[in-house]
BAFI-3210 file (N, C-alpha, C; in Angstrom, 3 decimals, decimal comma, padded with zeros to 6 digits):
// residues 309
n [1|2|3|4|5|6|7|8|9|10|11|12|13|14|15|16|17|18|19|20|21|22|23|24|25|26|27|28|29|30|31|32|33|34|35|36|37|38|39|40|41|42|43|44|45|46|47|48|49|50|51|52|53|54|55|56|57|58|59|60|61|62|63|64|65|66|67|68|69|70|71|72|73|74|75|76|77|78|79|80|81|82|83|84|85|86|87|88|89|90|91|92|93|94|95|96|97|98|99|100|101|102|103|104|105|106|107|108|109|110|111|112|113|114|115|116|117|118|119|120|121|122|123|124|125|126|127|128|129|130|131|132|133|134|135|136|137|138|139|140|141|142|143|144|145|146|147|148|149|150|151|152|153|154|155|156|157|158|159|160|161|162|163|164|165|166|167|168|169|170|171|172|173|174|175|176|177|178|179|180|181|182|183|184|185|186|187|188|189|190|191|192|193|194|195|196|197|198|199|200|201|202|203|204|205|206|207|208|209|210|211|212|213|214|215|216|217|218|219|220|221|222|223|224|225|226|227|228|229|230|231|232|233|234|235|236|237|238|239|240|241|242|243|244|245|246|247|248|249|250|251|252|253|254|255|256|257|258|259|260|261|262|263|264|265|266|267|268|269|270|271|272|273|274|275|276|277|278|279|280|281|282|283|284|285|286|287|288|289|290|291|292|293|294|295|296|297|298|299|300|301|302|303|304|305|306|307|308|309]
n.u [-014,305|-011,986|-011,851|-009,256|-007,773|-006,055|-004,291|-001,003|001,077|003,671|007,198|009,957|012,605|015,923|017,070|018,785|020,849|019,746|018,761|016,361|014,311|011,128|010,762|010,422|013,013|014,979|016,204|018,213|020,795|021,736|022,697|022,928|020,818|017,350|014,585|011,893|009,085|006,323|003,384|001,902|000,939|000,831|-001,369|-000,110|000,311|-000,636|001,719|003,056|005,929|008,287|010,557|012,707|013,312|016,497|019,177|022,397|024,634|023,727|022,023|020,213|019,093|017,865|015,910|014,444|013,502|011,653|009,654|010,047|010,159|012,816|015,150|016,004|019,114|019,567|018,734|018,639|017,507|016,013|013,117|012,045|012,268|010,242|010,056|009,156|009,666|010,729|010,433|008,039|007,415|008,582|008,223|007,194|008,720|010,386|008,584|009,960|011,911|011,387|011,989|012,472|013,039|012,968|016,117|019,261|020,348|018,413|016,622|014,859|014,675|012,431|011,818|010,036|009,558|007,881|007,163|007,860|006,477|004,218|003,195|003,866|006,408|009,171|011,005|013,040|015,288|016,998|019,117|020,029|023,439|024,484|023,426|021,764|019,138|017,331|014,259|012,505|009,443|007,240|003,855|002,362|003,645|004,695|007,366|010,357|013,109|016,325|018,545|021,479|023,618|027,136|027,819|030,319|031,629|032,805|031,674|029,023|027,979|025,405|024,014|022,000|022,794|023,562|023,499|023,273|023,214|024,558|023,036|024,785|026,649|025,588|025,088|024,009|022,099|023,517|026,148|026,471|025,776|027,122|029,890|029,133|026,444|022,927|020,805|018,235|015,655|015,661|014,342|012,440|009,623|006,544|003,351|003,992|007,012|007,518|007,629|005,370|004,053|000,917|-000,366|001,560|002,426|004,203|004,501|001,837|001,603|002,798|001,217|-001,347|-001,555|-001,922|-002,074|-002,623|-000,509|-000,690|000,779|001,862|002,066|002,265|001,287|001,112|-000,460|-000,870|000,683|002,835|003,122|001,283|-000,457|-002,202|-004,581|-006,281|-008,612|-010,411|-013,563|-013,088|-011,367|-008,674|-007,091|-004,057|-001,750|001,830|004,971|007,755|011,051|013,874|016,856|020,333|023,467|025,345|023,792|021,090|017,692|014,671|011,150|009,734|006,725|005,613|006,541|007,084|007,207|008,605|008,630|010,141|010,562|008,121|005,953|003,722|002,128|001,849|000,430|-001,811|-001,355|000,180|-001,727|-003,474|-001,846|-001,177|-003,478|-005,730|-008,484|-008,282|-006,770|-003,653|-000,750|002,200|003,644|003,281|000,747|001,305|000,597|-001,951|-002,142|-004,358|-005,060|-005,666|-008,049|-011,215|-010,874|-010,997|-013,854|-013,366|-010,813|-008,822|-006,865|-007,755|-008,159|-005,963|-004,822|-006,588|-008,224]
n.v [-008,425|-007,018|-007,685|-008,064|-008,742|-011,204|-012,294|-013,560|-016,032|-015,809|-015,554|-013,222|-013,765|-015,002|-014,064|-012,642|-013,295|-014,372|-014,039|-013,649|-013,159|-012,063|-009,300|-005,898|-004,141|-006,025|-007,487|-006,122|-006,309|-008,910|-012,401|-015,689|-018,695|-018,815|-019,466|-019,960|-021,249|-021,279|-022,561|-021,148|-019,372|-016,381|-015,031|-013,964|-010,472|-007,480|-005,823|-002,642|-001,501|000,445|002,983|004,723|008,277|009,379|010,998|011,695|009,756|010,655|009,669|010,572|012,815|011,587|010,142|012,280|013,457|011,583|011,910|010,716|010,634|012,239|011,083|012,512|012,897|010,167|010,336|009,405|011,079|012,819|014,674|014,306|011,666|009,091|006,869|003,466|001,299|-002,121|-004,929|-007,520|-009,860|-011,823|-011,860|-014,655|-016,774|-019,842|-022,321|-023,890|-022,416|-020,981|-018,649|-017,852|-016,386|-013,093|-011,900|-010,070|-010,783|-010,936|-008,866|-006,123|-002,819|-000,127|002,862|005,760|008,226|011,120|012,700|016,149|017,346|016,344|012,850|009,883|007,740|007,155|004,486|003,347|000,835|-000,818|-003,543|-006,576|-007,489|-005,273|-004,067|-001,502|000,040|002,091|002,696|004,596|005,707|006,791|007,654|008,537|008,108|005,603|004,965|003,822|004,188|003,058|002,665|001,479|000,380|-000,352|-002,899|-003,468|-001,099|001,417|003,899|003,643|001,419|-000,136|-000,228|-000,934|001,168|003,215|006,611|008,338|008,275|009,437|010,156|010,311|008,405|006,039|003,509|003,332|002,225|003,319|003,597|000,991|-001,676|-002,877|-005,176|-008,625|-008,527|-008,710|-007,536|-005,168|-005,644|-008,343|-009,320|-007,377|-007,004|-006,579|-005,078|-002,859|-001,324|-001,985|-004,560|-006,082|-007,617|-007,312|-007,616|-007,554|-005,881|-003,711|-003,017|-002,379|000,143|001,667|001,267|001,836|004,420|006,215|008,970|010,145|011,136|013,667|013,579|011,105|007,809|004,328|003,133|002,391|004,402|004,873|003,784|003,114|000,447|-002,541|-005,122|-008,260|-010,151|-013,066|-013,942|-016,327|-015,866|-013,362|-010,952|-008,773|-005,734|-004,051|-001,422|-001,629|-001,222|000,696|000,122|002,250|002,062|001,923|002,650|000,797|-001,123|-002,622|-002,553|-004,375|-005,298|-007,905|-009,661|-012,529|-015,685|-018,228|-020,924|-020,005|-017,878|-015,626|-012,126|-011,459|-011,963|-010,488|-010,673|-013,379|-014,148|-015,696|-018,485|-018,580|-017,858|-020,029|-022,152|-021,595|-021,048|-021,657|-022,800|-021,314|-019,155|-017,954|-019,872|-019,441|-018,290|-015,060|-013,602|-012,272|-009,007|-008,539|-007,749|-006,105|-004,992|-002,495|-001,333|-002,286|-005,039|-008,553|-010,274|-012,687|-012,595|-012,698|-010,871|-008,408|-004,852|-003,894|-001,504|-000,134|000,753]
n.w [-006,288|-008,535|-012,114|-013,057|-010,890|-009,638|-007,416|-007,197|-005,651|-006,218|-005,820|-005,532|-007,761|-008,338|-011,090|-012,633|-014,318|-016,517|-019,870|-021,316|-019,664|-019,086|-018,031|-017,292|-018,845|-018,347|-020,350|-021,689|-020,771|-020,329|-020,258|-021,791|-022,271|-023,383|-021,178|-021,128|-022,826|-025,065|-026,726|-028,494|-031,472|-033,292|-035,797|-038,994|-039,672|-041,395|-041,141|-041,199|-042,813|-041,180|-040,345|-038,088|-037,983|-038,528|-036,821|-037,600|-035,849|-033,375|-030,863|-028,901|-030,190|-032,336|-030,970|-029,901|-032,278|-033,044|-031,237|-028,761|-025,229|-023,451|-021,136|-017,965|-016,088|-013,881|-010,534|-007,224|-005,356|-006,844|-007,758|-010,197|-010,989|-010,055|-007,410|-007,283|-005,784|-005,048|-007,268|-006,753|-007,985|-010,747|-014,176|-016,111|-014,955|-014,379|-012,598|-010,794|-009,612|-007,301|-004,724|-001,428|001,762|000,152|-000,826|-000,827|-003,215|-005,054|-006,601|-008,115|-008,807|-009,354|-011,190|-012,403|-014,979|-015,947|-019,001|-019,783|-021,786|-024,431|-024,688|-022,919|-021,508|-019,298|-018,007|-015,450|-014,342|-011,868|-011,223|-009,482|-009,655|-010,785|-013,055|-014,938|-016,509|-018,877|-020,431|-022,763|-024,105|-026,663|-026,533|-028,643|-031,078|-030,874|-030,952|-029,343|-027,111|-025,943|-023,224|-021,637|-018,969|-018,442|-016,485|-015,470|-015,282|-013,189|-013,212|-013,966|-012,742|-010,859|-007,608|-004,682|-003,088|-004,733|-005,698|-007,888|-011,479|-014,349|-017,508|-019,605|-018,958|-019,713|-022,234|-025,686|-028,627|-030,794|-029,925|-029,207|-026,989|-023,831|-024,031|-024,579|-023,956|-024,820|-027,491|-026,741|-027,833|-028,190|-026,130|-025,344|-026,790|-028,613|-027,794|-026,322|-025,101|-022,521|-020,232|-018,351|-015,367|-014,561|-012,090|-010,178|-007,241|-007,314|-010,068|-010,365|-009,201|-011,112|-013,404|-012,474|-010,932|-007,793|-007,978|-010,923|-013,630|-015,989|-018,446|-018,477|-019,595|-020,171|-022,340|-025,864|-027,957|-030,620|-033,649|-036,490|-036,803|-036,625|-034,856|-034,702|-032,971|-032,083|-029,763|-028,369|-029,633|-030,486|-032,381|-032,208|-033,145|-032,705|-031,791|-032,186|-030,581|-031,868|-032,075|-031,641|-033,188|-034,029|-035,723|-034,734|-033,543|-034,723|-034,066|-033,790|-033,830|-034,200|-035,164|-033,342|-034,624|-034,001|-031,558|-029,372|-026,558|-025,718|-025,410|-026,341|-024,821|-024,150|-026,410|-026,689|-024,529|-024,098|-024,031|-021,742|-019,880|-020,103|-019,296|-016,660|-015,292|-012,662|-010,657|-008,377|-009,131|-010,322|-010,634|-009,071|-011,394|-012,502|-014,557|-017,824|-019,230|-021,652|-025,225|-025,615|-023,199|-022,244|-023,174|-024,565|-024,306|-025,067|-023,801|-022,476|-021,571|-018,848|-018,221|-018,874|-019,257|-017,693|-017,061|-015,581|-012,532]
ca.u [-012,911|-011,886|-011,574|-007,836|-007,074|-005,851|-002,951|-000,261|001,981|005,034|008,235|011,007|013,565|017,261|017,109|019,447|021,792|018,986|018,609|015,070|013,304|010,236|010,452|010,849|014,396|015,943|016,850|019,236|022,153|021,775|023,354|022,518|019,717|015,982|014,125|010,453|008,542|004,902|003,040|000,980|001,437|-000,075|-001,488|000,644|-000,478|-000,156|002,529|003,640|007,344|008,496|011,854|012,807|014,056|017,766|020,141|023,678|025,464|023,199|020,863|019,251|018,390|016,985|014,753|013,661|012,846|010,548|008,740|010,296|010,631|014,251|015,285|017,030|020,028|018,881|019,202|017,707|016,844|015,328|011,650|011,635|012,175|009,379|010,410|008,031|010,105|011,265|009,464|007,727|007,337|009,272|007,345|007,609|009,785|010,090|007,990|010,852|012,939|010,888|012,989|011,919|012,612|013,723|017,370|019,970|020,756|017,225|015,811|014,834|014,056|011,769|011,499|009,390|009,695|006,818|007,699|007,359|005,527|003,896|002,720|004,734|006,969|010,491|011,097|014,403|015,298|018,288|019,004|021,134|024,498|025,033|022,860|020,844|018,648|016,208|013,504|011,551|008,531|006,217|002,508|001,723|004,286|005,064|008,806|010,942|014,565|016,903|019,875|021,909|024,954|028,123|027,931|031,717|032,156|032,566|030,881|027,599|027,526|024,302|023,713|020,976|023,360|023,900|022,675|023,019|023,872|024,298|022,643|025,985|027,422|024,908|025,316|022,801|022,347|024,519|027,444|026,488|025,737|028,343|030,247|028,538|025,023|022,054|019,995|017,030|014,451|015,653|013,355|011,377|008,828|005,117|002,521|004,766|008,389|007,608|007,099|004,821|003,062|000,084|-000,808|002,637|002,058|005,067|004,044|000,507|001,723|003,151|000,078|-002,564|-001,061|-002,911|-002,162|-002,225|000,231|-001,356|001,592|002,496|001,386|003,123|000,593|001,287|-001,813|-000,895|001,991|002,752|003,161|000,067|-000,530|-003,561|-004,673|-007,599|-008,809|-011,763|-014,291|-012,806|-010,088|-008,344|-005,920|-003,462|-000,450|003,042|005,994|008,802|012,324|014,848|018,173|021,448|024,428|026,017|022,831|019,766|016,672|013,361|010,097|008,968|005,622|006,041|006,222|007,480|006,675|009,356|007,973|011,051|009,917|006,827|004,951|002,472|001,308|001,651|000,010|-002,926|-000,863|000,581|-002,952|-003,981|-000,957|-001,065|-004,762|-006,399|-009,717|-007,921|-005,979|-002,482|000,200|003,604|004,048|002,287|000,391|001,679|-000,514|-002,255|-002,027|-005,513|-005,473|-006,019|-009,436|-011,823|-010,328|-011,962|-014,500|-012,876|-009,405|-008,762|-005,902|-008,351|-008,222|-004,996|-004,458|-007,673|-008,434]
ca.v [-008,364|-006,542|-008,828|-008,304|-009,011|-012,580|-012,171|-014,804|-016,201|-015,890|-014,864|-012,621|-014,802|-014,578|-014,366|-011,562|-013,787|-014,973|-012,918|-013,424|-012,999|-011,029|-008,277|-004,642|-003,709|-007,048|-008,122|-005,318|-006,530|-010,240|-013,392|-017,064|-019,207|-018,559|-020,519|-020,111|-021,535|-021,516|-023,239|-020,316|-018,568|-015,338|-014,961|-012,865|-009,264|-006,567|-004,860|-001,650|-001,252|001,820|003,213|005,999|009,358|009,340|012,080|011,003|009,516|011,315|008,866|011,425|013,650|010,683|009,883|013,514|013,642|010,640|012,238|009,894|011,437|012,114|010,946|013,297|012,085|009,494|010,637|008,834|012,155|013,708|014,624|013,941|010,211|008,588|005,515|002,551|000,203|-003,336|-005,882|-008,652|-011,047|-011,722|-012,437|-015,844|-017,472|-021,267|-022,532|-024,606|-021,527|-020,124|-018,295|-017,105|-015,004|-012,265|-011,445|-009,028|-011,251|-011,097|-007,668|-005,202|-001,593|000,537|004,290|006,249|009,658|011,634|013,753|017,503|017,640|015,123|011,757|008,721|007,356|006,563|003,583|002,939|-000,351|-001,271|-004,949|-007,329|-007,701|-003,995|-003,538|-000,374|000,376|003,018|002,673|005,686|005,375|007,776|007,110|009,027|007,540|004,227|004,760|003,625|004,274|002,194|002,975|000,490|000,619|-001,425|-003,201|-003,535|000,255|002,058|005,116|003,382|000,242|000,223|-001,030|-000,235|002,353|004,229|007,821|008,968|007,780|010,367|009,518|010,248|007,220|004,869|003,226|003,272|001,398|003,914|003,201|-000,439|-001,961|-003,451|-006,486|-009,796|-008,350|-008,932|-006,387|-005,042|-006,221|-009,794|-009,607|-006,370|-006,996|-006,601|-003,893|-001,730|-001,713|-002,293|-005,897|-006,030|-008,495|-006,210|-007,819|-007,300|-004,629|-002,605|-002,587|-001,784|001,573|002,315|001,175|002,388|005,264|006,922|010,327|010,065|012,250|013,889|013,244|009,801|006,570|003,310|002,590|002,922|004,737|004,709|003,615|002,623|-001,017|-003,104|-006,554|-008,795|-011,258|-013,680|-014,494|-016,879|-015,453|-011,951|-010,585|-007,380|-005,145|-003,168|-000,864|-002,239|-000,191|000,698|000,442|003,103|001,447|002,767|002,020|-000,342|-002,138|-002,485|-003,142|-004,508|-005,815|-008,768|-010,451|-013,896|-016,671|-019,540|-021,251|-019,350|-016,672|-014,496|-010,988|-011,182|-012,608|-009,731|-011,155|-014,813|-014,349|-016,637|-019,781|-018,444|-017,894|-021,407|-023,052|-021,271|-020,754|-022,650|-022,247|-020,347|-018,040|-018,289|-020,567|-019,033|-017,399|-014,014|-013,527|-011,042|-008,228|-008,820|-006,593|-005,216|-004,885|-001,131|-001,041|-003,187|-006,379|-009,637|-010,493|-013,882|-012,393|-012,221|-009,777|-007,233|-003,559|-003,897|-000,136|000,506|000,294]
ca.w [-006,758|-009,905|-012,972|-013,289|-009,638|-009,225|-006,848|-007,183|-004,521|-006,756|-005,071|-006,346|-008,087|-008,725|-012,510|-013,327|-015,310|-017,605|-020,769|-021,925|-018,628|-019,596|-017,044|-017,900|-018,915|-017,966|-021,473|-022,344|-020,287|-019,773|-021,073|-021,593|-023,072|-022,951|-020,287|-021,202|-024,142|-025,166|-027,967|-029,247|-032,569|-033,737|-037,245|-039,570|-039,858|-042,438|-040,414|-042,086|-042,616|-040,731|-039,723|-037,395|-038,626|-037,831|-036,802|-037,700|-034,668|-032,181|-030,498|-028,203|-031,162|-033,069|-030,108|-029,835|-033,564|-033,112|-030,135|-027,581|-024,093|-023,155|-019,679|-017,263|-015,286|-012,788|-009,186|-006,250|-004,621|-007,766|-007,802|-011,547|-011,018|-008,982|-006,992|-007,086|-004,935|-005,654|-007,799|-005,889|-008,838|-012,020|-015,186|-016,862|-014,244|-014,163|-011,281|-009,902|-009,086|-006,234|-003,717|-000,312|001,581|-000,780|-000,243|-001,567|-004,547|-005,892|-006,555|-009,247|-008,315|-010,471|-011,154|-013,619|-015,283|-016,803|-019,865|-019,525|-022,856|-025,145|-023,847|-022,953|-020,222|-019,148|-016,872|-015,100|-013,503|-011,382|-010,877|-008,922|-010,627|-011,207|-014,294|-014,834|-017,850|-019,038|-021,683|-022,922|-025,193|-027,018|-026,686|-029,869|-032,273|-030,619|-030,959|-028,020|-027,074|-024,922|-022,695|-020,661|-018,435|-018,433|-015,050|-015,038|-015,202|-011,890|-013,421|-014,158|-011,991|-009,969|-006,426|-003,890|-002,441|-005,733|-005,565|-009,178|-012,687|-015,452|-018,766|-020,445|-018,611|-020,262|-023,644|-026,499|-029,812|-031,688|-029,371|-028,935|-025,557|-023,271|-024,598|-023,958|-023,687|-025,965|-027,864|-025,915|-028,428|-028,106|-025,090|-025,276|-028,013|-028,344|-027,990|-025,826|-024,781|-021,098|-020,009|-017,002|-014,767|-014,042|-010,719|-009,237|-006,562|-007,730|-011,388|-010,232|-008,912|-012,377|-014,308|-011,870|-009,835|-006,974|-008,515|-012,340|-014,211|-017,280|-019,619|-018,278|-019,917|-020,761|-023,505|-027,215|-028,393|-032,064|-034,281|-037,856|-036,764|-036,057|-034,625|-034,673|-032,033|-031,918|-028,418|-028,424|-030,830|-030,709|-032,983|-031,928|-033,799|-031,712|-032,203|-031,641|-030,468|-032,888|-031,409|-032,319|-033,100|-034,440|-036,626|-034,112|-033,118|-035,319|-033,206|-034,417|-032,963|-035,094|-034,640|-033,065|-035,658|-033,505|-030,237|-028,315|-026,054|-025,650|-024,777|-026,949|-023,979|-024,214|-027,511|-026,525|-023,150|-024,007|-023,585|-020,347|-019,089|-020,102|-018,583|-015,240|-014,675|-011,838|-010,084|-007,357|-009,644|-011,120|-009,780|-009,073|-012,473|-012,742|-015,968|-018,526|-019,746|-023,041|-026,124|-025,564|-021,806|-021,873|-023,520|-025,544|-024,164|-025,229|-022,500|-021,799|-021,234|-017,460|-018,080|-019,502|-018,557|-016,592|-016,750|-014,843|-011,153]
c.u [-012,882|-011,450|-010,107|-007,084|-007,127|-004,439|-002,260|000,641|003,435|005,991|009,219|012,113|014,886|017,502|017,956|020,470|021,086|018,545|017,201|013,972|012,431|009,824|011,099|012,341|015,403|016,742|018,029|020,638|022,314|022,356|022,693|021,309|018,364|015,500|012,638|010,024|007,038|004,619|002,109|001,685|000,393|-000,190|-000,647|-000,253|000,114|000,624|003,233|005,115|007,552|009,857|011,848|013,561|015,360|018,538|021,510|024,422|024,942|021,908|019,803|018,433|017,451|015,734|013,844|012,862|011,627|009,607|008,880|010,732|012,119|014,453|016,300|018,001|019,250|019,555|018,165|016,901|016,006|013,817|011,153|011,455|011,377|009,762|009,150|008,417|010,615|010,139|009,274|007,657|008,072|008,448|007,992|008,807|009,435|009,625|008,945|011,875|012,416|011,990|012,323|012,794|013,446|015,014|018,079|020,405|019,586|016,341|015,857|014,049|013,605|011,545|010,817|009,567|008,586|007,371|007,081|006,397|005,323|003,377|003,642|005,268|008,422|010,455|012,566|014,331|016,727|018,162|020,234|022,176|025,053|024,418|021,840|020,429|017,489|015,578|012,558|010,720|007,516|004,871|001,934|002,362|004,619|006,551|009,326|012,455|015,094|018,293|020,232|023,322|025,889|028,344|029,365|032,352|031,816|031,664|029,392|027,107|026,465|024,216|022,607|021,481|023,697|022,964|022,387|023,809|023,563|023,943|023,854|026,840|026,812|025,199|023,977|023,096|023,327|025,919|027,596|026,502|026,993|028,628|029,593|027,068|024,227|021,259|018,684|015,828|014,569|014,644|012,170|010,680|007,369|004,438|003,048|006,112|008,560|006,917|006,679|004,053|002,110|-000,398|000,322|002,371|002,945|004,679|002,672|000,587|002,177|001,928|-001,140|-002,183|-002,197|-003,138|-001,702|-001,501|-000,270|-000,549|002,117|001,579|002,391|002,447|001,152|-000,121|-001,970|000,532|001,767|002,778|001,923|000,216|-001,978|-003,577|-006,104|-007,659|-010,241|-012,427|-014,000|-011,439|-009,846|-007,113|-005,362|-002,146|000,692|004,135|007,077|010,123|013,219|016,227|019,256|022,379|025,022|025,062|021,470|018,770|015,365|012,407|009,215|007,784|006,103|005,626|006,587|006,931|007,412|008,697|008,891|010,337|008,564|005,697|003,660|001,559|001,019|001,083|-001,110|-002,456|-000,375|-000,639|-003,476|-003,135|-001,024|-002,393|-005,270|-007,652|-009,383|-007,087|-004,826|-001,377|001,616|003,948|002,983|001,974|000,906|000,433|-000,704|-002,174|-003,179|-005,991|-006,004|-007,481|-009,905|-011,232|-011,400|-012,553|-013,984|-011,393|-009,303|-007,729|-006,457|-008,212|-007,196|-004,485|-005,474|-007,803|-009,726]
c.v [-007,928|-007,682|-009,096|-008,717|-010,500|-012,625|-013,528|-014,839|-016,272|-015,075|-014,216|-013,650|-014,226|-014,940|-013,394|-012,035|-014,402|-013,881|-012,637|-013,466|-011,831|-010,086|-007,000|-004,397|-004,789|-007,546|-007,370|-005,618|-007,909|-011,222|-014,746|-017,439|-018,812|-019,729|-020,766|-020,346|-021,683|-022,122|-022,425|-019,612|-017,532|-015,379|-013,832|-011,664|-008,455|-005,462|-003,930|-001,485|000,209|001,924|004,585|007,006|009,535|010,646|011,435|010,965|010,149|010,627|009,703|012,250|012,805|010,382|011,101|013,711|012,736|010,751|011,317|010,806|011,199|012,085|011,930|012,356|011,448|009,846|010,119|009,916|013,058|013,554|014,252|012,429|009,739|007,145|004,690|001,361|-000,983|-004,214|-007,027|-009,950|-010,762|-012,477|-013,635|-016,552|-018,956|-021,516|-023,172|-023,701|-020,570|-019,854|-017,456|-017,359|-014,270|-011,821|-010,483|-009,480|-011,309|-009,861|-006,944|-003,990|-000,738|002,018|004,682|007,762|010,042|012,753|015,104|017,959|016,378|014,069|010,559|008,432|006,974|005,699|003,222|001,747|-000,736|-002,675|-005,460|-007,580|-006,418|-003,409|-002,450|000,015|001,360|002,768|003,859|005,411|006,499|007,089|007,429|008,513|006,062|003,966|004,662|003,608|003,571|002,690|001,921|000,767|-000,542|-001,766|-003,260|-002,160|000,884|003,275|004,829|002,124|000,658|-000,759|-000,300|001,019|003,464|005,421|008,498|008,268|008,762|009,607|009,364|009,020|005,938|004,725|003,132|002,471|002,003|003,521|001,678|-000,671|-002,685|-004,827|-007,625|-009,672|-008,567|-007,665|-006,372|-005,757|-007,718|-010,238|-008,655|-006,243|-006,857|-005,275|-002,678|-002,237|-002,140|-003,623|-006,032|-007,288|-007,557|-006,394|-007,689|-005,959|-003,449|-002,104|-001,935|-000,291|002,358|002,387|001,911|003,271|005,918|008,336|010,306|011,327|012,458|013,462|011,817|008,666|005,597|002,634|003,175|003,154|004,662|004,540|003,087|001,101|-001,540|-004,607|-006,983|-010,042|-011,754|-014,357|-015,000|-016,500|-014,008|-011,767|-009,104|-006,985|-004,085|-002,611|-001,597|-001,177|-000,381|001,062|001,314|002,487|002,426|002,011|000,751|-001,468|-001,838|-003,226|-003,260|-005,191|-006,735|-009,421|-011,871|-014,838|-018,077|-019,744|-020,540|-018,074|-015,479|-013,355|-010,675|-011,794|-011,809|-010,320|-012,649|-015,132|-015,366|-017,978|-019,730|-018,496|-019,314|-022,310|-022,831|-021,050|-021,937|-022,002|-021,144|-019,193|-018,538|-018,802|-020,075|-017,994|-016,333|-013,911|-012,231|-010,293|-008,542|-007,580|-005,606|-004,988|-003,502|-000,812|-002,069|-004,588|-007,414|-010,008|-011,712|-013,794|-011,868|-011,132|-008,484|-006,005|-003,435|-002,493|000,539|-000,083|-000,502]
c.w [-008,210|-010,803|-013,179|-012,043|-009,330|-008,679|-006,827|-005,981|-004,982|-005,914|-006,041|-006,541|-008,516|-010,174|-013,292|-014,342|-016,497|-018,561|-021,178|-020,889|-019,009|-018,483|-017,534|-017,755|-018,596|-019,148|-022,033|-021,861|-019,680|-020,754|-020,853|-022,397|-022,526|-022,116|-020,391|-022,630|-024,047|-026,518|-028,832|-030,394|-032,923|-035,241|-037,779|-039,767|-040,993|-041,770|-041,390|-041,781|-042,252|-040,083|-039,068|-038,258|-037,860|-037,935|-036,668|-036,359|-033,381|-031,780|-029,799|-029,190|-032,013|-032,258|-030,048|-031,128|-033,709|-031,907|-028,925|-026,434|-023,847|-021,646|-019,110|-016,572|-014,139|-011,462|-008,206|-005,532|-005,519|-007,687|-009,191|-011,697|-009,806|-008,665|-006,755|-006,212|-005,725|-006,182|-006,819|-006,686|-010,134|-013,057|-015,873|-016,242|-014,124|-012,737|-010,294|-009,234|-008,022|-005,222|-002,643|000,918|000,537|-000,106|-001,191|-002,950|-005,511|-005,788|-007,890|-008,787|-009,486|-010,181|-012,458|-013,737|-016,245|-017,677|-019,550|-020,611|-023,683|-024,183|-024,014|-021,566|-020,380|-017,890|-016,683|-014,173|-013,158|-010,848|-010,159|-010,009|-011,187|-012,447|-014,017|-016,248|-017,785|-020,402|-021,661|-024,179|-025,400|-027,161|-028,052|-031,146|-032,102|-030,636|-029,525|-028,124|-025,826|-024,516|-021,648|-020,191|-018,770|-016,966|-014,550|-014,890|-013,859|-012,028|-013,481|-013,463|-010,977|-008,804|-005,659|-003,194|-003,433|-005,611|-006,898|-010,278|-013,806|-016,730|-019,676|-020,143|-019,172|-021,746|-024,363|-027,759|-030,815|-031,225|-029,340|-027,434|-025,118|-023,870|-023,830|-023,641|-024,964|-026,256|-027,102|-026,519|-028,655|-027,048|-025,159|-026,622|-027,629|-028,536|-027,251|-025,360|-023,333|-020,832|-018,555|-016,641|-014,025|-012,615|-009,704|-008,555|-006,935|-009,107|-011,303|-009,948|-010,135|-013,288|-013,777|-010,680|-009,058|-007,493|-009,979|-012,783|-015,642|-018,497|-019,576|-018,703|-020,512|-021,950|-024,792|-027,753|-029,902|-032,566|-035,689|-037,913|-036,046|-035,868|-034,586|-033,810|-031,981|-030,563|-028,362|-029,730|-031,215|-031,344|-032,745|-032,733|-032,866|-032,240|-031,527|-031,604|-031,531|-032,206|-032,276|-032,104|-033,502|-035,355|-036,027|-033,779|-033,726|-034,428|-033,982|-033,448|-033,798|-034,404|-034,394|-034,186|-035,217|-032,107|-029,113|-027,861|-026,145|-024,952|-025,356|-026,134|-023,901|-025,268|-027,419|-025,149|-023,020|-023,459|-022,143|-019,442|-018,987|-019,216|-017,086|-014,535|-013,873|-011,296|-009,090|-007,845|-010,485|-010,215|-010,047|-010,143|-012,686|-014,227|-016,578|-018,965|-021,221|-023,901|-025,994|-024,140|-021,459|-022,113|-024,523|-025,487|-024,479|-023,881|-021,755|-021,465|-019,808|-017,232|-018,670|-018,606|-017,423|-016,266|-015,841|-013,456|-011,066]
res [m|r|p|w|v|h|r|t|q|a|k|v|l|n|l|c|a|m|p|l|v|c|v|c|l|a|g|c|s|s|k|g|p|a|t|e|r|t|s|s|q|l|p|p|s|t|q|i|s|s|t|a|v|y|s|e|d|n|y|m|e|t|c|r|t|n|d|v|p|l|p|p|d|w|k|r|s|s|s|e|w|v|s|h|g|d|l|k|t|i|l|l|t|p|n|s|l|e|q|t|p|v|d|a|t|s|f|a|s|v|w|s|y|a|p|t|q|g|r|g|a|c|i|a|l|g|r|n|g|g|s|f|q|i|i|c|q|s|a|t|t|g|h|a|c|f|w|g|n|d|p|s|s|a|e|s|n|w|t|p|a|t|t|d|i|p|i|a|a|l|r|d|p|v|q|g|f|a|p|g|t|v|g|c|t|a|c|h|r|g|n|n|a|f|l|y|a|p|d|d|p|t|w|a|t|v|l|r|p|d|q|p|r|p|t|f|t|t|r|v|e|q|s|a|h|q|g|q|l|t|f|g|s|t|t|v|t|y|p|r|f|i|p|v|g|g|k|s|m|a|l|d|n|p|l|p|t|s|a|g|c|s|g|s|c|h|e|l|h|i|e|m|l|k|r|n|h|t|v|g|g|y|v|r|v|p|r|p|m|g|p|s|c|a|a|n|s|p|p|d|d|p|a|m|n|c|y|h|r]
***
């Protein structure tokens, strides 16, 4: 068995009303209190202050200037958007909320887009409740851009029967997201903008595809922001993604300084591993990927090399 393969028996949960659920794209349009806490803290790092290059009032152009892939209109029938199916597990879910069987109130569907040039990724996710979000991230600069719908809008409300959503119908940080929602980086923090449970079979097809796409990667290979993590006797330094915000919504990606996990579960994954690890694997809650899962992982980190088969 490969070192990263510890399949969990976690079920898909009805968490779409919870804001800080650490699953890709869930935080951009959710409400309510956080439900997960850990007791780990990361040491402070010499994180370099860096801001995106802005084009006045034009979020797409700002993203382009910072080498972020730009998403095409989402269409279910498009060959540009690859469907990965529905998530089978939700990251950092309280163990008491198991739900089986999966029903129509508990789903999150995933698509990915590979840029035509440069390196990076766009991930789209449609969820129960009508929410639909896209995150695009550059592998070479670490900058990431966010788009989210207004679930109350007929133009952009998403259901399993939706066939297309134009990018122009989505909101961005320059416009401000829909009323009552939280900023994406209240949840999406860490070494990349995509929050994965690497053993979930749906995320596995994103991280470890059968047919790799040369321009597609969800890794941040370099950025002006750095983090540092000590795991056992090993200390690793890793790039952290840089969110592109706007006038209406400033987004940042702070290093964790408190016990709250929020979306920084990538960086606080040690405590999740400790809490959920058993001789037989992981109980109910799938483990998050660690900051150094792609390469040079500490040898005692069972989430090592989660990008590799």
